C-alpha positions in Angstrom: 5.3 38.7 6.3 1.5 38.5 6.7 0.0 37.4 10.0 -2.8 34.9 10.5 -5.8 35.5 12.8 -4.0 33.8 15.6 -0.9 35.9 15.2 1.3 33.3 13.5 3.1 34.0 10.3 0.9 32.9 7.3 2.4 30.3 5.0 3.3 32.0 1.7 1.9 30.7 -1.6 4.2 28.4 -3.6 7.2 30.2 -4.9 7.8 29.3 -8.6 10.9 29.5 -10.6 10.9 32.4 -13.0 13.5 33.6 -15.4 15.3 36.8 -14.9 13.4 38.4 -17.7 10.1 37.7 -16.0 9.0 34.8 -18.2 8.2 31.5 -16.5 10.9 28.9 -16.2 13.2 29.8 -19.0 16.3 28.8 -17.0 17.6 26.9 -14.0 18.2 30.1 -12.0 16.4 29.9 -8.6 14.7 33.2 -7.7 15.3 35.2 -4.6 11.9 34.2 -3.3 13.0 30.6 -3.1 16.6 31.3 -2.0 15.3 33.3 1.0 13.8 30.1 2.5 17.0 28.0 1.8 19.3 27.0 4.6 22.9 26.0 3.9 23.6 22.4 3.4 25.4 22.1 6.7 22.2 23.1 8.5 19.8 20.9 6.5 18.0 18.4 8.6 17.2 15.0 7.2 16.5 11.6 8.7 19.2 9.0 8.4 20.4 5.7 9.9 18.1 3.1 11.4 15.3 5.6 12.0 15.2 6.4 8.3 15.3 2.7 7.4 12.5 1.8 9.7 10.3 4.7 8.6 11.0 3.8 5.0 10.0 0.2 5.7 6.7 1.4 7.2 6.1 3.7 4.2 6.9 0.9 1.8 4.4 -1.5 3.5 1.7 1.2 3.5 2.3 2.1 -0.1 2.3 -1.6 -1.1 -1.1 -2.1 0.5 -2.5 1.0 -1.1 -1.2 0.0 -4.6 -2.3 -3.6 -4.1 -5.9 -2.3 -3.6 -5.8 -0.6 -7.0 -4.6 -3.6 -8.9 -6.0 -6.6 -7.1 -9.5 -5.8 -8.3 -8.5 -5.6 -12.0 -9.0 -9.4 -12.4 -11.8 -9.7 -9.8 -14.3 -7.1 -11.2 -16.1 -9.7 -13.3 -16.5 -12.1 -10.4 -17.6 -9.3 -8.1 -20.1 -8.1 -10.7 -21.4 -11.7 -11.2 -21.9 -12.1 -7.4 -23.6 -8.7 -7.0 -25.6 -9.1 -10.2 -24.4 -5.8 -11.7 -22.0 -5.9 -14.6 -22.8 -2.4 -15.6 -22.0 -1.1 -12.1 -18.7 -3.0 -11.7 -16.5 0.0 -12.4 -17.9 1.7 -9.3 -15.8 -0.8 -7.3 -12.8 1.1 -8.8 -14.1 4.6 -9.1 -15.4 4.7 -5.5 -11.8 3.9 -4.4 -10.2 6.4 -6.8 -12.7 9.2 -6.0 -11.6 9.2 -2.4 -8.0 8.5 -3.4 -8.3 12.2 -3.8 -22.4 1.9 -4.8 -19.8 0.1 -2.4 -19.5 2.2 0.7 -16.8 0.4 2.5 -14.7 0.4 -0.7 -14.9 4.2 -0.7 -13.6 4.2 2.9 -10.7 2.2 1.7 -10.0 4.9 -0.8 -9.8 7.5 1.9 -7.0 5.5 3.5 -5.3 4.9 0.2 -5.4 8.6 -0.7 -3.8 9.6 2.6 -1.1 7.0 2.2 0.0 8.0 -1.3 -0.3 11.7 -0.7 1.7 11.6 2.5 4.5 9.6 0.9 4.9 12.3 -1.7 4.7 15.0 1.0 7.3 13.3 3.2 9.9 12.2 0.6 11.5 15.7 0.1 11.7 16.2 3.9 13.4 12.8 4.5 16.3 13.1 2.0 18.1 16.0 0.2 17.2 16.9 -3.4 20.3 15.2 -4.8 19.2 11.9 -3.3 15.4 12.4 -4.0 15.4 10.5 -7.4 17.2 7.5 -5.9 14.9 7.5 -2.9 11.8 7.6 -5.0 13.3 4.8 -7.1 13.5 2.7 -4.0 10.0 3.6 -2.9 8.7 3.0 -6.4 9.9 -0.6 -6.3 6.8 -1.2 -4.3 4.8 -0.6 -7.5 6.6 -3.4 -9.3 5.8 -5.9 -6.6 2.2 -4.7 -5.9 1.4 -4.3 -9.6 2.6 -7.9 -10.4 1.1 -9.6 -7.4 -2.2 -7.7 -7.3 -3.8 -9.1 -10.5 -2.3 -12.5 -9.9 -3.6 -12.7 -6.3 -7.0 -11.2 -7.3 -7.4 -13.8 -10.1 -6.4 -16.7 -7.8 -8.8 -15.5 -5.1 -11.7 -15.1 -7.6 -11.1 -18.6 -9.1 -10.6 -20.5 -5.8 -12.4 -18.8 -3.0 -14.7 -15.8 -2.2 -13.8 -12.5 -3.8 -14.4 -10.9 -0.4 -10.9 -12.0 0.6 -9.7 -9.4 -1.9 -10.7 -6.7 0.6 -9.6 -8.5 3.8 -5.9 -8.9 3.1 -4.8 -5.5 4.4 -5.6 -6.1 8.0 -2.5 -7.6 9.6 0.2 -5.9 7.5 -1.7 -2.6 7.8 -1.7 -2.8 11.6 2.1 -3.4 11.4 2.6 -0.4 9.2 0.6 1.8 11.6 2.9 0.8 14.5 6.1 1.5 12.6 5.0 4.9 11.3 3.5 6.0 14.5 6.8 5.1 16.3 9.3 6.6 13.9 7.6 9.5 12.1 8.0 12.9 13.8 5.1 15.3 13.6 7.6 18.0 12.3 11.3 18.7 12.1 11.1 20.5 15.4 9.6 17.5 17.2 11.9 15.0 15.5 13.6 14.2 18.8 10.4 14.0 20.9 9.0 10.9 22.4 6.3 8.8 20.9 3.5 10.2 23.1 4.5 13.8 22.3 4.6 13.0 18.6 1.1 11.5 18.6 -0.3 14.6 20.5 1.3 16.9 18.0 -0.3 15.0 15.1 -3.8 15.4 16.4 -3.6 18.8 18.1 -6.1 21.5 17.6 -3.5 23.6 15.9 -2.9 20.9 13.3 -6.6 20.3 12.7 -7.3 24.0 12.2 -5.0 24.0 9.2 -7.3 21.5 7.4 -9.2 22.9 4.5 -12.5 21.1 5.1 -14.7 23.1 2.7 -12.2 22.7 -0.1 -11.9 19.0 0.4 -15.7 18.6 0.6 -16.4 20.7 -2.5 -13.7 18.9 -4.5 -15.0 15.5 -3.5 -18.6 16.6 -4.3 -17.6 18.0 -7.7 -15.8 14.8 -8.6 -18.4 12.3 -7.3 -21.2 14.2 -9.1 -19.3 14.3 -12.4 -18.4 10.6 -12.3 -21.9 9.7 -11.4 -23.3 11.6 -14.4 -20.7 10.1 -16.8 -21.2 6.5 -15.4 -25.0 6.6 -15.5 -25.6 8.7 -18.6 -27.0 6.6 -21.5 -27.2 3.5 -19.3 -29.3 3.8 -16.2 -30.6 7.3 -17.2 -31.0 9.1 -20.5 -28.5 11.8 -21.2 -31.4 14.3 -21.4 -33.0 13.1 -18.1 -33.4 15.5 -15.3 -31.2 13.4 -13.1 -28.2 13.6 -15.4 -28.6 17.3 -16.2 -29.0 18.3 -12.6 -26.0 16.2 -11.6 -23.9 18.0 -14.2 -25.1 21.3 -13.0 -24.4 20.5 -9.3 -21.0 19.3 -10.2 -20.3 22.5 -12.1 -21.4 24.6 -9.1 -19.2 22.5 -6.8 -16.2 23.2 -9.0 -17.0 26.9 -8.9 -17.2 26.9 -5.1 -14.0 25.0 -4.9 -12.1 27.4 -7.2 -13.4 30.5 -5.5 -12.8 29.1 -2.0 -9.2 28.1 -2.7 -8.5 31.5 -4.3 -10.0 33.2 -1.2 -7.8 31.1 1.2 -4.7 31.9 -0.7 -5.3 35.7 -0.6 -6.5 36.1 3.0 -4.9 35.7 6.4 -6.4 32.3 7.2 -4.8 29.5 9.2 -6.3 26.9 6.8 -4.0 25.7 4.1 -5.7 25.4 0.6 -6.1 21.9 -0.8 -5.0 23.3 -4.2 -3.3 26.7 -4.2 -4.5 28.4 -7.4 -1.3 30.4 -7.6 0.4 27.3 -9.0 -1.4 27.8 -12.3 0.3 31.2 -12.8 3.5 29.4 -13.8 3.6 28.1 -17.4 5.5 24.9 -16.6 3.5 24.0 -13.5 0.2 24.6 -15.4 1.5 22.5 -18.3 2.5 19.7 -15.9 -0.9 19.8 -14.3 -2.6 19.3 -17.7 -0.1 16.7 -18.8 -0.5 14.7 -15.6 -4.3 14.9 -15.9 -4.4 13.5 -19.4 -1.8 10.9 -18.7 -4.0 9.6 -15.9 -6.7 8.8 -18.5 -4.9 5.8 -20.1 -2.8 4.9 -17.1 -5.7 4.0 -14.9 -8.1 2.8 -17.6 -5.8 0.4 -19.4 -4.8 -1.3 -16.2 -8.5 -2.5 -15.9 -9.5 -2.7 -19.5 -6.9 -5.3 -20.6 -7.9 -8.0 -18.1 -11.6 -7.3 -18.7 -11.0 -7.5 -22.5 -9.3 -10.9 -22.0 -12.2 -12.3 -20.1 -15.1 -10.8 -22.2 -13.6 -11.3 -25.7 -11.3 -14.4 -25.3 -13.3 -16.0 -22.4 -10.2 -16.3 -20.2 -10.3 -17.1 -16.5 -9.5 -14.4 -14.0 -6.0 -16.0 -13.4 -5.2 -16.2 -17.1 -6.5 -12.7 -17.7 -4.2 -11.4 -14.9 -1.2 -12.5 -16.9 -2.3 -10.5 -19.9 -1.3 -7.2 -18.3 2.1 -8.3 -17.0 4.2 -6.6 -19.7 2.7 -3.2 -18.7 3.0 -3.9 -15.0 6.7 -4.9 -15.3 7.9 -2.2 -17.6 6.2 0.7 -15.9 8.0 0.4 -12.5 11.3 -0.4 -14.3 10.9 2.9 -16.2 10.0 4.7 -13.0 13.2 3.6 -11.3 15.2 4.3 -14.5 13.8 7.9 -14.6 14.9 8.5 -11.0 18.5 7.3 -11.9 18.6 9.5 -15.0 17.5 12.7 -13.2 19.6 12.2 -10.1 22.7 10.4 -11.3 23.0 11.5 -14.9 21.4 14.9 -14.3 18.9 14.6 -17.3 16.3 17.4 -17.2 13.0 15.9 -16.1 11.1 17.8 -18.8 12.9 15.8 -21.5 11.8 12.5 -19.9 8.2 13.7 -19.6 8.1 14.7 -23.2 9.7 11.4 -24.4 7.3 9.4 -22.2 4.3 11.3 -23.5 5.3 10.5 -27.1 5.8 6.8 -26.3 2.5 6.6 -24.5 0.5 8.2 -27.3 2.1 5.9 -29.9 1.5 2.8 -27.8 -2.1 3.5 -26.9 -2.8 4.4 -30.6 -1.3 1.0 -31.7 -3.6 -0.8 -29.3 -6.5 0.2 -31.6 -5.1 -2.4 -34.1 -5.7 -5.3 -31.6 -7.7 -7.9 -33.6 -11.4 -8.0 -32.9 -11.6 -11.8 -33.1 -9.2 -14.6 -32.2 -8.5 -17.2 -29.5 -5.9 -15.4 -27.5 -3.7 -12.3 -27.0 -1.3 -11.6 -29.8 2.4 -11.0 -29.4 1.9 -7.5 -30.8 -0.4 -6.6 -27.9 2.3 -7.6 -25.4 4.6 -5.2 -27.3 2.1 -2.4 -27.1 1.7 -2.9 -23.4 5.5 -2.8 -22.8 5.6 0.5 -24.7 2.7 1.8 -22.6 4.6 0.8 -19.4 7.7 2.7 -20.5 5.7 5.8 -21.3 3.8 5.7 -18.0 7.0 5.1 -16.0 8.9 8.0 -17.6 6.2 10.5 -17.0 4.4 9.9 -13.7 7.3 10.0 -11.2 9.4 12.4 -13.3 6.5 15.0 -13.1 6.9 14.9 -9.3 10.6 15.5 -9.6 10.1 18.4 -11.8 7.5 19.8 -9.5 10.1 19.8 -6.7 12.5 21.8 -8.8 9.9 24.5 -9.7 9.0 25.5 -6.1 10.8 25.9 -2.8 11.3 22.9 -0.5 8.5 24.1 1.8 6.0 24.0 -1.1 7.2 20.7 -2.7 4.6 18.6 -0.8 1.8 20.9 -1.9 2.8 20.6 -5.6 3.3 16.9 -5.6 -0.1 16.4 -3.8 -1.8 18.5 -6.4 -0.2 16.5 -9.2 -1.3 13.3 -7.6 -4.9 14.6 -7.1 -5.2 15.6 -10.7 -3.8 12.4 -12.1 -6.2 10.3 -10.0 -9.1 12.5 -11.1 -8.1 12.0 -14.7 -8.0 8.3 -14.3 -11.4 8.3 -12.5 -13.0 10.4 -15.2 -11.5 8.0 -17.9 -13.0 5.0 -16.2 -16.4 6.6 -16.2 -16.2 7.6 -19.8 -14.9 4.1 -20.9 -17.7 2.4 -19.0 -20.3 4.6 -20.6 -18.8 4.0 -24.1 -18.9 0.2 -23.7 -22.4 0.1 -22.2 -23.9 2.3 -24.9 -22.2 0.3 -27.6 -23.4 -3.0 -26.3 -26.9 -1.7 -26.0 -27.0 -0.4 -29.6 -25.2 -3.3 -31.2 -27.0 -6.2 -29.4 -30.5 -4.7 -29.8 -32.4 -7.3 -31.8 -29.7 -9.9 -31.4 -30.6 -10.7 -27.8 -33.9 -10.6 -26.0 -34.2 -8.0 -23.3 -33.9 -10.8 -20.7 -30.8 -12.1 -22.3 -29.2 -8.7 -22.5 -30.0 -8.1 -18.9 -28.4 -11.4 -17.9 -25.2 -10.5 -19.8 -24.9 -7.2 -18.1 -25.2 -9.1 -14.8 -22.7 -11.9 -15.6 -20.3 -12.5 -18.5 -20.7 -16.2 -17.9 -24.0 -16.1 -19.7 -22.2 -15.6 -23.0 -21.1 -19.3 -23.1 -24.8 -20.4 -22.8 -25.9 -18.4 -25.9 -24.5 -20.9 -28.4 -21.5 -20.6 -30.7 -23.1 -18.2 -33.2 -24.7 -15.7 -30.9 -21.9 -16.0 -28.3 -19.4 -15.1 -31.0 -21.5 -12.1 -32.0 -21.7 -10.9 -28.4 -17.9 -11.3 -27.9 -17.4 -9.3 -31.2 -19.6 -6.5 -29.8 -17.4 -6.4 -26.6 -14.3 -6.3 -28.8 -15.7 -3.4 -30.8 -16.6 -1.5 -27.6 -13.1 -1.9 -26.2 -11.7 -0.7 -29.5 -13.8 2.5 -29.2 -12.4 2.9 -25.7 -8.8 2.8 -27.0 -9.7 5.3 -29.7 -10.9 7.8 -27.0 -7.8 7.1 -24.8 -5.6 7.7 -27.8 -7.1 11.2 -28.1 -6.4 11.9 -24.5 -2.9 10.6 -24.8 -2.4 13.0 -27.7 -3.7 15.8 -25.5 -1.1 14.8 -22.9 1.7 15.2 -25.5 0.4 18.6 -26.6 0.4 19.8 -23.0 3.9 18.4 -22.4 5.2 20.6 -25.3 4.8 23.6 -23.1 7.4 22.2 -20.7 10.1 23.0 -23.3 12.4 25.9 -22.3 15.7 27.3 -23.5 17.5 26.3 -20.3 15.6 23.3 -18.7 15.9 22.8 -15.0 17.9 19.8 -13.7 18.4 18.4 -10.2 22.1 19.1 -9.8 21.9 22.8 -10.7 18.9 23.6 -8.6 20.2 21.7 -5.6 23.5 23.5 -5.8 21.8 26.9 -5.9 19.6 26.1 -3.0 22.4 24.6 -0.9 20.5 21.3 -0.7 23.5 18.9 -0.8 23.6 15.3 0.2 25.9 15.8 3.1 23.5 17.7 5.3 23.4 16.7 8.9 20.7 14.5 10.2 18.2 15.3 12.8 17.4 11.7 13.6 20.1 9.2 13.5 
């Protein structure tokens, strides 16, 4: 065992499941590298009883607030853009949040909190319950997405229509403080300190030993690479020409930041450092893990984008109010959490291999997003067919996103499960953020090309600042502008269909002769549901 500079044992890189013949993941056999770190079920330590219930409640509230912040603005963006006089910059309200989930500064700070909440939930779940109960536990936690996804657009639309949009960002205060108290009280800093008092736990959470493990350079380089890339994609062709020095230099700096990130993470993984890499590059040596990374990345493109494109499409093309537009996305918001819960039951109770569900979900998603291209360019409301397409999208998203996390836990040891799930979350959010930037650039460039000569420069500028100006253009020119918006949204769906197809192709590499399932891996690791509790 290698030693770190301070004499402690260095955490080993994630152990992946390999087949006996040396090929990656061709069977459910857990390798010796993983089995060495496995304790018998009788020695497994998990939380249970009222402490687990209280901690789960705190996690549920925190995750609800985090999810609410990603959906509540979907029907408020137009109102926010109208107030700030910047329709072209409205997506930065979302991308600023998502960039730190891995122009509005405080919104970015909210994203820092949201990223920590979501990542920590994924990190904690495998440590709170045994593997055989993980799917069910995630299903319970995932119910938060159903409530937050449904209430977010509705509340956002109601706030935008009846009061100031600023209340969209002020709702988290009281419940957030309650969640902090619950989690600080019941969450142990580690399994060893599970029985310690509250003061001891807080000291452990913020000790120098804990802070020295943080990969600061990796986090900064990853954030810089992402922000620079999104800025270039958002601003290219709109605020700056694609050939301008600003855009070219931004792309170059983003590329250099990615290079620094990759080399630094590789260095940390190979040296005796106390810092834990943000993204261990050794994960990509395994075929199924690498395939899952690419699949999750491309699935993030339509998942995040469509959640915002559908309400905006309803407001720009059909002239709906924010409240009415919020209802247009309900089929997707209802079916996605339902499919997420169902996938947890299928993998845990019925022992369905997660790779099967991911592949099926990717197929459904690609078909549904492709069918969205057929949405009529003109009309007075949303068709029944569109609601059907949204329902299919929700099923596809629900079957893939949480199931990828379950499969990630099967491919590595328990100690490395949090690292893998954090990496999967990071790359999904990055994919969604890149997609939002690309879609924004597509729509802005299409409107500029199509409406050139139809509107005066002043009128075009007014439309980019507020969609309400469309109604003042008269019936003929107003219809032309709405048609231009509809064509732009169709182009966005065409691009998202291509990325959905890429997700399906990446998912094909998850296929193996003997796919992993929860029951077999849990049995070989001795991770049974009857382990003793450390906190009861």
